C-alpha positions in Angstrom: 0.4 0.1 0.0 1.8 3.4 -0.8 2.1 6.0 1.9 -0.3 8.4 2.8 1.1 11.2 2.4 1.5 9.9 -1.4 -1.4 8.1 -2.2 -3.7 10.3 -4.6 -7.0 9.4 -3.2 -5.9 10.6 0.2 -4.4 13.9 -1.3 -7.1 14.9 -3.5 -9.5 14.2 0.3 -7.1 16.6 1.8 -7.2 19.3 -1.1 -11.0 19.1 -0.6 -10.7 22.1 1.7 -8.4 24.3 -0.3 -11.3 23.6 -3.2 -13.9 25.0 -1.5 -11.2 27.7 -0.4 -10.3 28.2 -4.2 -14.4 28.6 -4.5 -15.0 31.4 -2.1 -11.3 33.1 -2.9 -12.6 33.5 -6.2 -16.4 33.8 -5.8 -15.4 37.0 -3.2 -12.6 38.1 -5.3 -14.5 38.8 -8.7 -17.1 40.2 -6.9 -14.9 42.7 -5.4 -13.1 42.7 -9.0 -16.1 43.7 -10.3 -17.0 46.5 -7.6 -13.2 48.2 -8.5 -13.9 48.1 -12.4 -17.5 49.9 -11.8 -15.9 52.3 -9.0 -12.9 53.4 -11.8 -15.4 53.3 -14.8 -17.6 55.6 -12.1 -14.8 57.8 -11.4 -13.8 58.4 -15.0 -17.5 59.2 -16.0 -17.7 61.9 -13.3 -14.6 63.3 -13.7 -15.0 63.6 -17.9 -18.7 65.0 -17.0 -16.5 68.6 -16.7 -13.4 69.2 -18.7 -13.2 72.4 -16.7 -13.1 70.2 -13.3 -10.2 68.2 -15.1 -8.3 71.2 -16.5 -8.6 72.6 -12.6 -7.7 69.7 -10.5 -5.7 66.9 -12.4 -1.9 66.9 -12.6 0.6 65.6 -15.5 1.1 62.5 -13.3 -2.9 61.4 -12.3 -3.5 62.4 -15.9 -1.4 59.9 -17.4 -0.3 57.5 -15.1 -3.4 57.1 -12.7 -5.6 55.4 -15.9 -2.7 53.2 -16.8 -2.2 52.3 -12.8 -6.1 51.5 -12.8 -6.2 49.4 -15.9 -2.8 47.2 -15.3 -4.2 47.0 -11.5 -7.3 45.4 -13.0 -6.0 43.8 -15.2 -3.4 41.8 -12.6 -6.3 41.0 -10.4 -7.9 39.6 -13.4 -5.4 37.3 -14.1 -4.4 36.7 -10.9 -8.1 35.2 -9.8 -8.4 33.2 -13.4 -4.8 31.4 -13.3 -5.8 31.0 -9.4 -9.0 29.3 -10.5 -7.7 27.3 -12.9 -4.2 25.8 -11.2 -6.5 24.9 -7.9 -9.1 22.8 -9.9 -6.5 21.0 -12.1 -4.5 20.0 -9.0 -7.5 18.7 -7.4 -8.8 16.9 -10.8 -5.1 15.3 -11.4 -5.5 14.0 -7.4 -8.5 12.6 -8.2 -7.6 10.9 -11.1 -5.5 8.9 -9.4 -2.2 10.7 -10.2 0.2 10.7 -7.8 1.9 14.3 -7.4 6.1 13.9 -6.7 6.2 16.7 -4.6 3.8 19.4 -3.6 2.9 22.6 -5.9 4.3 25.9 -4.8 0.8 27.4 -4.5 1.6 28.9 -1.0 3.8 31.4 -3.5 1.3 31.9 -6.1 -1.4 32.8 -2.8 1.1 35.3 -1.4 1.6 36.9 -4.7 -2.5 37.1 -5.3 -2.7 38.8 -1.7 0.4 41.1 -2.3 -2.0 42.3 -5.6 -5.0 43.0 -3.4 -2.9 44.7 -1.1 -2.1 46.8 -3.4 -5.7 47.0 -4.9 -7.0 48.4 -1.3 -4.4 50.9 -1.1 -4.7 52.6 -4.5 -8.2 52.3 -4.5 -8.4 54.1 -0.7 -5.9 56.9 -2.6 -8.1 57.2 -5.4 -11.2 57.4 -2.7 -9.5 60.3 -1.1 -8.6 62.4 -4.3 -11.8 62.0 -5.4 -13.7 63.4 -1.8 -10.9 65.8 -1.7 -12.0 67.1 -5.8 -15.7 67.1 -4.7 -15.1 70.9 -3.4 -14.6 72.1 -7.0 -13.0 75.1 -5.7 -13.2 78.2 -8.9 -10.9 80.1 -7.6 -7.8 78.2 -7.3 -5.9 75.3 -9.4 -4.3 72.4 -7.9 -1.2 70.9 -9.1 -0.4 74.7 -10.5 2.9 77.0 -10.4 2.2 80.3 -8.0 4.0 83.8 -8.5 3.1 86.9 -6.7 4.4 90.1 -8.6 4.3 93.0 -6.4 3.2 96.8 -7.5 5.3 98.0 -10.5 6.4 94.3 -11.4 5.1 92.5 -14.6 4.8 89.0 -15.5 6.2 87.8 -18.0 5.0 89.3 -21.7 4.5 85.2 -22.9 2.1 84.9 -20.3 -1.7 85.2 -21.9 -3.2 87.4 -18.9 -5.5 90.8 -19.1 -4.2 93.4 -17.3 -6.0 96.5 -15.0 -3.7 99.1 -16.6 -5.1 98.7 -19.7 -8.4 98.5 -18.9 -8.2 101.3 -16.2 -5.0 102.5 -16.6 -4.3 101.8 -13.3 -2.2 100.1 -11.3 -2.3 97.2 -10.3 -1.0 96.6 -6.2 -0.1 92.9 -7.1 -0.5 90.3 -9.7 -1.0 86.7 -8.6 0.0 83.9 -11.5 -0.9 80.0 -11.3 0.8 78.4 -14.4 -0.1 74.9 -15.4 0.3 72.2 -18.1 -2.2 68.8 -19.2 -1.8 66.9 -22.0 -5.3 68.2 -23.3 -4.2 71.8 -22.5 0.0 72.6 -23.3 -0.5 76.1 -21.5 -2.8 77.6 -18.7 -2.4 80.5 -16.5 -5.0 82.3 -14.1 -4.1 85.5 -12.7 -5.6 88.4 -10.4 -5.5 91.8 -10.0 -6.3 94.5 -7.8 -6.6 98.1 -8.1 -8.0 101.2 -6.2 -10.3 102.6 -8.4 -10.2 106.9 -8.3 -13.9 106.9 -6.4 -12.6 104.5 -3.9 -13.7 101.4 -4.7 -11.6 98.7 -5.8 -11.4 97.5 -9.3 -10.8 93.4 -9.6 -9.9 91.4 -12.4 -9.6 87.3 -12.4 -8.8 85.9 -15.7 -7.9 82.1 -16.8 -6.5 81.3 -20.7 -6.1 77.7 -21.9 -4.3 76.7 -25.3 -6.6 73.4 -25.9 -4.8 70.5 -27.8 -7.4 70.7 -30.3 -9.9 73.6 -31.6 -12.6 71.1 -30.6 -11.7 71.1 -27.4 -12.0 74.5 -26.9 -15.1 74.8 -28.4 -16.3 71.6 -25.1 -14.9 74.2 -22.8 -16.1 77.2 -23.9 -19.6 75.7 -23.7 -19.1 75.0 -20.2 -17.9 78.0 -19.4 -20.7 80.0 -21.1 -22.9 78.1 -19.1 -22.0 79.8 -15.8 -20.3 82.9 -15.2 -17.7 81.8 -17.0 -16.5 78.8 -15.0 -16.3 81.2 -12.0 -18.4 81.3 -8.6 -20.1 77.8 -9.3 -22.0 78.2 -5.8 -23.6 81.0 -6.8 -27.0 80.2 -9.2 -26.5 80.0 -12.6 -26.0 83.1 -15.2 -25.7 82.0 -18.7 -23.2 84.8 -20.6 -24.9 85.9 -24.1 -23.4 86.0 -27.6 -21.2 89.3 -28.2 -20.5 90.4 -32.1 -16.5 89.8 -32.6 -15.4 89.6 -35.8 -12.3 88.8 -35.5 -13.0 86.2 -33.0 -14.5 82.9 -33.4 -16.3 83.7 -30.1 -17.6 86.3 -27.2 -19.6 86.0 -24.6 -20.5 88.7 -21.7 -22.7 88.5 -18.7 -23.2 91.5 -15.9 -24.7 91.1 -12.8 -24.8 93.7 -10.2 -25.6 93.4 -6.5 -26.4 97.3 -5.9 -22.4 98.1 -4.0 -20.2 99.7 -6.5 -19.3 98.5 -10.2 -21.4 95.5 -11.2 -19.4 92.3 -11.5 -19.0 91.6 -16.0 -18.0 87.9 -16.7 -16.3 87.1 -20.5 -16.0 83.9 -22.3 -13.6 84.2 -25.5 -12.7 82.1 -28.2 -10.0 81.6 -30.8 -9.2 78.5 -32.6 -7.5 76.2 -29.7 -7.6 79.2 -27.3 -10.0 80.0 -24.7 -10.1 83.3 -22.3 -12.5 84.0 -19.4 -12.7 87.2 -17.2 -14.7 88.1 -14.2 -13.9 91.6 -13.6 -15.3 94.7 -11.8 -14.1 98.4 -12.8 -15.0 101.2 -15.0 -14.7 99.8 -18.3 -17.3 97.9 -20.2 -15.4 94.8 -21.9 -18.2 94.7 -24.5 -16.3 97.6 -25.9 -12.9 96.3 -25.2 -12.8 93.6 -27.9 -9.8 94.9 -29.7 -7.5 94.6 -26.4 -8.9 91.2 -25.5 -8.5 90.0 -28.9 -5.0 91.2 -29.2 -4.1 88.4 -26.0 -5.4 85.6 -27.8 -2.6 86.8 -31.0 0.5 86.5 -28.6 
């Protein structure tokens, strides 16, 4: 009679427990894999719902690496599930068919690799969830992952930066100019700038601009459609204020709106598009942006 540890029937009976674990792990892991796949798809769908939100919050690393990491992770986990189920099933079928094993299969090493993969998936999912919750903020006044530079009175940003200036609109020296700069694969050049100055009547002039040079004209049109629906992309928390088209033959599009609260100068919002370029303005001052089309057009001709 064969030794008990080499008898295939006895080995097969001993592996029944392994088979039950395999079934439980495959079903449970499969459900987790489906949940993670649905989560990543939902996260991509929600972020893609707003091109402006992507431009504000995304970084080069997150924009390029995150989808690749998520796809690779789901692929690795799916392959691991399939290999685990296949190998365990083949092992059990071999034993119950009466074929003895010369030595134990190194299934423990495969099990550890699988556990490591699931652990990495959990960590990445938690990090992705934290970032998603932070991005729900949608702060319209700031950009994430952008280089920030402050220019005090008398200093001027480099000429290659596309931004409007209170000096050109009101003839005033800005108290300071704050500029944020970033780049993404779909928007190689982006600037956000804030300026403030004091008008002769003691009121304060304020100007905030955002410039986007998109990769294609189609992306610029999509971004323009989003920005013209609500205050040029500023002050998302307020009720909507759609912008109206203004005649500007030198531009592909010019949209403008005004909102007065009875205190000081009214707030003006504008969106300009020229080819792949989009410029948005939030302005409080003495000038009428509708009469400044020549100056604003010149900014998009740099």
